[in-house]
C-alpha positions as CSV (number, residue, x, y, z in Angstrom):
1,X,2.9,-2.8,20.8
2,X,-0.9,-2.3,21.0
3,X,-0.7,0.4,23.6
4,X,1.9,2.3,21.7
5,X,-0.2,2.3,18.6
6,X,-3.5,3.1,20.5
7,X,-1.8,6.1,22.2
8,X,0.2,7.4,19.3
9,X,-2.7,7.2,16.7
10,X,-5.1,9.7,18.3
11,X,-2.3,12.1,19.2
12,X,-1.0,12.0,15.7
13,X,-4.5,12.5,14.3
14,X,-4.8,15.5,16.6
15,X,-1.6,16.9,15.1
16,X,-3.0,16.4,11.6
17,X,-6.3,18.0,12.6
18,X,-4.5,21.0,14.0
19,X,-2.1,21.5,11.1
20,X,-4.1,20.5,8.0
21,X,-5.6,24.0,7.3
22,X,-2.4,25.9,8.0
23,X,-0.5,23.5,5.7
24,X,-3.2,24.2,3.1
25,X,-2.7,27.9,3.6
26,X,1.1,27.6,3.1
27,X,1.0,25.3,0.1
28,X,-1.6,27.2,-1.9
29,X,-1.3,30.7,-0.3
30,X,-5.1,30.6,0.0
31,X,-5.7,32.1,3.5
32,X,-6.5,29.0,5.5
33,X,-5.1,29.2,9.0
34,X,-5.3,27.5,12.4
35,X,-8.6,29.3,13.0
36,X,-10.2,27.9,9.8
37,X,-11.0,28.5,6.2
38,X,-13.0,31.7,6.7
39,X,-10.2,33.8,5.1
40,X,-9.7,31.2,2.3
41,X,-9.7,32.6,-1.3
42,X,-12.6,30.4,-2.2
43,X,-14.7,33.2,-0.8
44,X,-13.4,35.6,-3.3
45,X,-14.9,36.2,-6.7
46,X,-11.6,36.2,-8.5
47,X,-9.5,33.0,-9.1
48,X,-7.2,31.3,-8.3
49,X,-9.1,29.4,-5.7
50,X,-7.6,27.0,-3.2
51,X,-7.5,23.5,-4.8
52,X,-8.2,21.8,-1.5
53,X,-11.2,23.9,-0.7
54,X,-12.7,24.2,-4.1
55,X,-15.6,21.9,-5.2
56,X,-17.1,21.6,-1.6
57,X,-13.8,20.2,-0.2
58,X,-13.7,17.1,-2.4
59,X,-10.1,17.5,-3.3
60,X,-9.2,17.9,0.3
61,X,-11.2,14.8,1.2
62,X,-9.5,12.7,-1.6
63,X,-6.1,13.9,-0.5
64,X,-6.7,12.9,3.1
65,X,-8.1,9.5,2.0
66,X,-4.5,8.9,0.8
67,X,-2.8,10.6,3.7
68,X,-4.5,8.9,6.6
69,X,-3.8,5.3,5.6
70,X,-0.1,6.0,5.0
71,X,0.1,7.7,8.4
72,X,-1.7,4.9,10.1
73,X,0.5,2.3,8.5
74,X,3.7,4.1,9.6
75,X,2.3,4.3,13.2
76,X,1.5,0.6,13.1
77,X,4.9,-0.4,11.8
78,X,6.6,1.8,14.4
79,X,4.5,0.3,17.2
80,X,5.3,-3.3,15.9
81,X,9.0,-2.5,16.0
82,X,8.6,-1.4,19.6
83,X,9.4,2.2,19.1
84,X,8.5,4.7,21.8
85,X,5.3,6.6,21.7
86,X,7.2,9.9,20.9
87,X,9.1,8.2,18.1
88,X,5.9,6.7,16.7
89,X,4.3,10.1,16.8
90,X,7.3,11.7,15.1
91,X,7.4,9.1,12.4
92,X,3.6,9.3,11.8
93,X,3.7,13.1,11.6
94,X,6.6,12.9,9.2
95,X,4.7,10.5,7.0
96,X,1.7,12.8,7.2
97,X,3.8,15.8,6.2
98,X,5.5,14.1,3.2
99,X,2.3,12.5,2.0
100,X,0.3,15.8,2.4
101,X,3.0,17.7,0.4
102,X,2.9,15.2,-2.4
103,X,-0.9,15.1,-2.4
104,X,-1.0,18.9,-2.4
105,X,1.4,19.1,-5.4
106,X,-0.7,16.5,-7.3
107,X,-3.9,18.4,-6.4
108,X,-2.4,21.7,-7.5
109,X,-1.3,20.3,-10.8
110,X,-4.5,18.4,-11.5
111,X,-6.7,21.4,-10.8
112,X,-4.4,23.9,-12.6
113,X,-3.5,25.9,-9.5
114,X,-0.8,28.4,-10.5
115,X,1.5,28.0,-7.4
116,X,2.6,25.5,-4.7
117,X,4.5,27.0,-1.8
118,X,4.8,30.1,-3.9
119,X,6.6,28.3,-6.8
120,X,5.0,28.7,-10.2
121,X,3.7,25.4,-11.6
């Protein structure tokens, strides 16, 4: 159990680190990509600005303070149920994706961003 969790946690966190900005770019159509936030619309004078990157990344930080515990809990439960490392990583990544999508939608609504995945809010 312990080794499954200790192996799957850093690998899942690596997936999160690699995909957080591209996910941001897709949700808010802001320009964030795998290479970073240098093309993000927060660097433009005209709004709308990315709700996760606005205000010195506070919204992004608060969203990930919700996402990381959920992901860690799912990994822990999967490890306790003696799931394989790959299954644990899959479940943890799925938990991350679902929680990030919800957090992104809440952030977009709270900060009056006009769209989420291109849908008008």
